[in-house]
C-alpha positions as CSV (number, residue, x, y, z in Angstrom):
1,M,-43.6,-16.4,-1.0
2,D,-47.0,-14.6,-1.1
3,S,-48.0,-12.3,-4.0
4,I,-47.4,-9.1,-2.0
5,S,-43.9,-10.1,-1.0
6,S,-43.0,-11.0,-4.5
7,E,-44.5,-7.9,-6.2
8,L,-41.7,-5.9,-7.7
9,V,-41.9,-2.1,-7.1
10,V,-38.5,-0.9,-8.3
11,D,-36.1,-2.7,-10.6
12,L,-32.6,-1.1,-10.9
13,P,-30.4,-3.5,-12.7
14,P,-27.6,-4.2,-12.2
15,L,-27.8,-2.9,-8.6
16,L,-31.0,-4.0,-6.8
17,R,-34.7,-4.8,-6.7
18,L,-37.2,-3.4,-4.2
19,Y,-40.4,-5.4,-3.4
20,K,-43.7,-4.1,-2.2
21,N,-43.2,-5.5,1.3
22,G,-40.0,-3.4,1.6
23,R,-37.6,-6.3,0.9
24,V,-34.4,-5.1,-0.8
25,E,-32.6,-7.6,-3.1
26,R,-29.1,-6.5,-3.9
27,L,-27.9,-8.1,-7.1
28,V,-24.1,-7.4,-6.6
29,G,-21.8,-6.1,-3.9
30,T,-23.0,-8.3,-1.0
31,D,-19.9,-10.3,-0.3
32,V,-17.8,-9.5,2.7
33,V,-14.3,-10.5,4.0
34,P,-13.0,-10.4,7.6
35,P,-10.3,-8.1,8.8
36,L,-6.8,-9.7,8.9
37,T,-3.1,-9.2,8.8
38,D,-2.2,-9.4,5.1
39,P,0.6,-12.0,4.7
40,E,2.1,-10.2,1.7
41,S,2.1,-6.6,2.7
42,G,1.9,-6.9,6.5
43,V,-1.0,-4.4,6.6
44,Q,-3.2,-5.0,9.6
45,S,-7.0,-4.3,9.5
46,K,-9.7,-4.3,12.1
47,D,-13.4,-3.3,12.4
48,V,-14.8,-0.7,14.8
49,V,-18.2,0.6,15.6
50,V,-18.4,4.4,15.2
51,D,-21.9,5.0,16.4
52,Q,-23.9,2.5,18.5
53,E,-27.3,4.1,17.7
54,T,-27.0,3.9,13.9
55,A,-24.5,1.0,13.7
56,V,-22.2,3.1,11.5
57,S,-18.9,1.4,11.5
58,A,-15.5,1.4,9.8
59,R,-12.6,-0.8,8.8
60,L,-9.1,0.5,9.8
61,F,-5.9,-0.3,8.0
62,L,-2.5,0.0,9.6
63,P,0.6,-0.5,7.3
64,K,3.7,-2.3,8.4
65,T,6.5,0.2,9.2
66,T,10.1,-0.1,10.6
67,D,9.3,2.5,13.3
68,P,6.3,1.6,15.5
69,N,6.2,5.2,16.8
70,Q,6.1,6.9,13.4
71,K,3.1,9.1,12.8
72,L,1.5,8.5,9.4
73,P,-0.8,10.4,7.1
74,L,-4.5,9.4,7.4
75,L,-6.9,8.7,4.5
76,V,-10.6,8.6,5.3
77,Y,-12.2,6.7,2.5
78,F,-15.8,6.4,1.4
79,H,-16.7,3.4,-0.7
80,G,-18.7,3.6,-4.0
81,G,-21.8,1.7,-5.2
82,G,-24.2,4.4,-6.1
83,F,-25.2,4.8,-2.4
84,Y,-26.9,1.4,-2.9
85,I,-24.4,-1.5,-2.9
86,E,-21.0,-2.5,-1.5
87,T,-19.7,-1.9,2.0
88,A,-16.4,-1.1,3.7
89,F,-16.1,-4.8,4.2
90,S,-16.5,-5.8,0.5
91,P,-13.6,-7.7,-1.1
92,L,-13.2,-4.9,-3.7
93,Y,-12.7,-2.2,-1.0
94,H,-10.8,-4.3,1.5
95,N,-8.3,-5.3,-1.2
96,Y,-8.0,-1.7,-2.5
97,L,-7.5,-0.1,0.8
98,N,-5.1,-2.8,1.9
99,S,-3.0,-2.1,-1.3
100,L,-3.2,1.6,-0.9
101,A,-2.2,1.6,2.8
102,A,0.9,-0.5,1.9
103,E,1.8,1.6,-1.2
104,A,1.4,5.0,0.4
105,S,2.3,4.0,4.0
106,V,-0.8,5.7,5.4
107,V,-3.4,4.7,8.0
108,A,-6.7,4.3,6.3
109,V,-10.3,4.4,7.7
110,S,-12.9,3.0,5.3
111,V,-16.3,4.2,6.4
112,D,-19.3,2.0,6.3
113,Y,-22.3,4.4,6.0
114,R,-26.0,3.3,5.8
115,R,-27.2,2.7,2.3
116,T,-30.3,3.6,0.4
117,P,-33.2,2.7,-0.1
118,E,-33.5,1.4,3.5
119,H,-31.9,4.7,4.6
120,P,-32.5,7.3,1.9
121,L,-30.1,10.2,1.4
122,P,-29.0,12.4,3.1
123,A,-28.4,9.6,5.7
124,A,-25.1,8.6,4.1
125,Y,-23.8,12.2,4.4
126,G,-24.8,12.4,8.0
127,D,-23.3,9.0,8.8
128,S,-20.1,10.0,7.1
129,W,-19.8,13.2,9.0
130,T,-20.4,11.3,12.2
131,A,-17.5,9.1,11.3
132,V,-15.3,12.1,10.4
133,K,-16.0,13.7,13.8
134,W,-15.3,10.4,15.6
135,I,-11.9,10.2,13.8
136,A,-11.2,13.8,14.8
137,S,-11.9,13.0,18.4
138,H,-8.6,11.1,18.5
139,S,-6.5,14.1,17.7
140,A,-4.6,16.0,20.4
141,R,-7.4,18.6,20.3
142,G,-10.1,15.9,20.5
143,S,-8.4,13.6,22.9
144,S,-11.6,11.7,23.8
145,G,-11.2,9.0,21.1
146,E,-10.3,5.5,22.4
147,D,-8.9,3.7,19.3
148,E,-5.2,3.1,19.8
149,W,-4.2,3.1,16.2
150,L,-5.8,6.5,15.6
151,K,-4.4,8.0,18.9
152,T,-0.8,6.8,18.5
153,R,-0.1,6.3,14.7
154,V,-1.9,9.2,12.9
155,D,-0.5,12.6,12.1
156,F,-3.6,14.8,12.2
157,D,-1.8,17.5,10.3
158,R,-1.8,15.2,7.3
159,V,-5.4,14.1,6.7
160,F,-7.0,13.3,3.4
161,F,-10.5,12.3,2.3
162,G,-11.1,10.0,-0.6
163,G,-13.6,7.9,-2.4
164,D,-14.8,6.5,-5.7
165,S,-18.1,7.1,-7.5
166,A,-20.8,7.8,-4.9
167,G,-18.0,7.7,-2.3
168,A,-16.1,10.5,-4.1
169,N,-19.3,12.5,-4.0
170,I,-19.4,12.0,-0.2
171,A,-15.7,12.8,0.1
172,H,-16.2,16.2,-1.6
173,H,-19.2,17.0,0.6
174,M,-17.3,16.1,3.8
175,A,-14.6,18.6,2.6
176,I,-17.3,21.2,2.0
177,R,-18.5,20.6,5.6
178,V,-15.0,21.0,7.0
179,G,-14.8,24.3,5.2
180,S,-18.1,25.6,6.5
181,E,-18.1,24.1,10.0
182,G,-14.4,23.4,10.8
183,L,-13.0,20.2,12.3
184,A,-11.0,20.8,15.5
185,G,-7.6,19.1,15.7
186,V,-7.5,18.1,12.0
187,N,-5.7,19.6,9.0
188,L,-7.4,18.4,5.9
189,V,-4.7,18.6,3.3
190,G,-6.5,17.3,0.2
191,I,-9.2,15.1,-1.3
192,V,-8.9,12.2,-3.8
193,L,-12.0,11.8,-6.1
194,I,-12.0,8.7,-8.2
195,H,-14.6,8.6,-11.0
196,P,-16.9,10.9,-9.0
197,Y,-20.7,10.5,-9.2
198,F,-21.8,14.0,-10.0
199,G,-24.5,15.2,-12.3
200,G,-26.6,18.0,-13.5
201,K,-29.9,18.8,-15.2
202,D,-28.4,19.7,-18.6
203,P,-26.2,17.0,-20.4
204,I,-22.6,17.9,-21.0
205,G,-19.9,16.4,-23.2
206,G,-20.3,12.7,-23.9
207,E,-23.6,12.6,-22.0
208,R,-25.2,14.1,-25.1
209,D,-24.3,11.0,-27.0
210,D,-25.6,8.7,-24.3
211,L,-28.9,10.2,-23.1
212,N,-30.1,6.8,-21.8
213,G,-27.0,6.5,-19.6
214,K,-27.5,10.0,-18.3
215,E,-31.2,9.3,-17.6
216,F,-30.2,6.2,-15.6
217,A,-27.6,8.2,-13.6
218,D,-30.2,10.8,-12.8
219,K,-32.8,8.1,-11.9
220,L,-30.4,6.5,-9.5
221,W,-29.9,9.9,-7.8
222,K,-33.6,10.6,-7.5
223,F,-34.4,7.2,-6.1
224,A,-31.5,7.4,-3.6
225,F,-32.7,10.8,-2.5
226,P,-36.5,11.1,-2.9
227,S,-36.6,14.6,-1.3
228,S,-33.8,16.0,-3.5
229,S,-34.6,19.0,-5.6
230,G,-33.4,17.1,-8.6
231,S,-30.3,16.8,-10.8
232,D,-29.1,20.3,-10.0
233,D,-29.3,19.7,-6.3
234,P,-25.9,21.0,-4.9
235,L,-25.3,17.6,-3.4
236,F,-25.3,16.1,-7.0
237,N,-24.1,19.1,-9.0
238,P,-21.3,20.9,-7.1
239,G,-21.3,23.8,-9.6
240,M,-24.7,24.8,-8.1
241,D,-23.3,24.9,-4.5
242,P,-22.8,28.5,-3.2
243,K,-20.4,26.9,-0.6
244,L,-18.0,25.5,-3.3
245,S,-15.4,28.2,-2.9
246,G,-15.1,27.3,0.8
247,L,-13.9,23.7,0.1
248,G,-12.0,22.9,3.3
249,C,-8.7,21.8,1.7
250,R,-6.0,23.2,-0.6
251,K,-5.3,20.2,-2.9
252,V,-7.7,18.1,-5.1
253,I,-6.9,15.3,-7.5
254,V,-9.7,13.9,-9.7
255,F,-9.3,10.6,-11.5
256,V,-11.5,10.0,-14.6
257,A,-11.7,7.1,-17.0
258,E,-12.0,7.9,-20.7
259,K,-14.9,5.6,-21.4
260,D,-16.8,6.4,-18.3
261,L,-20.1,8.3,-18.8
262,L,-19.1,10.3,-15.6
263,S,-15.7,11.5,-16.9
264,D,-17.0,14.8,-18.2
265,R,-18.4,15.5,-14.7
266,G,-15.0,15.0,-13.3
267,W,-13.5,17.6,-15.7
268,R,-16.4,20.0,-15.0
269,Y,-15.8,19.7,-11.3
270,K,-12.3,21.0,-11.7
271,E,-13.6,23.9,-13.8
272,D,-16.3,24.7,-11.3
273,L,-13.8,24.7,-8.5
274,E,-11.5,27.1,-10.3
275,K,-14.4,29.4,-11.3
276,S,-15.7,29.5,-7.7
277,G,-12.7,31.5,-6.4
278,W,-11.5,28.5,-4.3
279,G,-7.8,29.2,-3.7
280,G,-6.3,25.7,-4.0
281,T,-4.9,23.6,-6.8
282,A,-6.8,20.9,-8.6
283,E,-5.7,18.4,-11.2
284,V,-7.5,15.8,-13.3
285,V,-5.8,12.5,-14.3
286,E,-7.4,10.6,-17.1
287,A,-7.0,6.8,-17.8
288,A,-7.2,6.1,-21.5
289,E,-9.5,3.4,-22.8
290,E,-10.8,2.6,-19.3
291,N,-14.3,2.6,-17.8
292,H,-15.9,3.3,-14.4
293,V,-14.0,1.9,-11.4
294,F,-11.8,-0.2,-13.6
295,H,-9.1,-0.1,-10.9
296,L,-11.3,-2.1,-8.6
297,I,-12.3,-4.6,-11.2
298,N,-8.9,-5.2,-12.7
299,P,-6.4,-3.9,-10.0
300,T,-3.3,-5.4,-11.6
301,C,-3.7,-3.8,-15.0
302,D,-1.1,-1.2,-16.0
303,N,-3.5,1.8,-15.6
304,A,-4.7,0.6,-12.2
305,V,-1.1,0.2,-10.9
306,A,-0.2,3.6,-12.2
307,M,-3.3,5.1,-10.6
308,L,-2.4,3.5,-7.2
309,K,1.0,5.0,-7.3
310,R,-0.4,8.4,-8.3
311,V,-2.8,8.3,-5.4
312,A,0.1,7.3,-3.0
313,A,2.2,10.2,-4.2
314,F,-0.6,12.6,-3.6
315,L,-1.0,11.4,-0.1
316,N,2.7,12.0,0.6
């Protein structure tokens, strides 16, 4: 390897390294698993290309039901990873969506958006909206979509968006976009935000006791979105968004973890929503003694099982 290829430009442990020649070395979140029919739950999964030009794609999950004609709620899910790592095909997300589809008896679409730094923000937001519109094209109003699962098995009056970490950030902004632009043929009932990656210029709560952690979270945002206005960008700090009161659903559930640096941002999000004049209901559920995305790392622990059931109840 020549000296230019090996010269390190950006080092963001534990996520990735960027080299002078443009090569990106992801340190975690690179494993993938194929779609399958899960032998335990009976959940089927398959991969689809959403947009040929950008190669945005998705993994669909269809739960096993006694009535093959039954219309089910739909969860559109956006994976986490700081906008840098993981995909819709990662073992972490395949296993989680497989479990959630079975537990809640919902059809799930896990969106695989393009990641930074190869595709800096706002690319992931644009890709996600493209996927949302593609999904909506399968409703009775849209009618142009060609995926059989979405056309025949989804109740488009019961649609939810969800995500964890950076994916929760995306899920929120997709709901904001539904509120401002509309989404024909779709009734967005609510959003599920798990350990949302939000921020702000001024430290709040536990951030004051971990300024290095806050600085790293802000650094990740700025590197992911070089043209951002900073940590008070409405895409990072929802409280600064004049469109917040127009959030396009009436139910919000936010999951936070007690030991997660981002937990105070989850609580602040609820406060900002209520102050904005938004007319829906929001609740925060905190997992004691847990850290960021614990439910993905240790899905069989008591708190993770309880959270899965709480999410499933929200979707029904």
